[in-house]
N, C-alpha and C positions, 0 to 999 in steps of 0.2 A: 405205525402205532401199535404198541403191544396190546394184545387182546384184553388183558386185565384192566386196561384203562378205558375200555369201551363200555358203555352202558347199553346192554341189549334189551329190547322191548318186544313184546308180542301184543297183538290186538286184544282189547278187552272183550271182544266178541268170540274169542277162541275158547272152545271147551273140549275139543277132541284131542289135543296134543299133537295133531298133525298139521302143523302150520309153519310159517316162517317167522323169524324174528329179525329185527333190524337194529342197526347202530349208526350213529352219526359221527364219523371221524371229522377231521378238519375240513374236508371237502367231500361232497357226495354222500352216498348212503351205502352201507354194507348190509347184505341180506344173507341169511343162512337158514338151513333146515333145522327145526327144533328136535327132530328125531336123531340127527347125527351132527352135532355141533362141531365136532373135530374135523369134519370134511371141509372142503373149500367154501369160500364165501364169494358172493357175486357183488361187484362194486358197480353202482349206478350213479349217474349224474343226478343232481338235485331235480332237474327238469324231468328226467325219466321217471324218478320215484314219484313225483307229483302226478304225472300222467297215469302211472299205474294205480295210485291210490284213488284218483277220480274214477278210473275205469271200474275198480272193484266196488266202489260205493254205488255205482249205477247198475251193477249186475242184479238180476232178479233173485 
């Protein structure tokens, strides 16, 4: 999928500019660094993304 068709999102809790953003292609989730958007992206399965989000929400 061409990158221009993806809608990239960041957390509403992010205020430092040093975070990741994600997009939802047809399957799974793509994650990239907000400081270097042209570098590679990491593709995760939907299950892996949900597990990560739950883990982050439980962090102190």
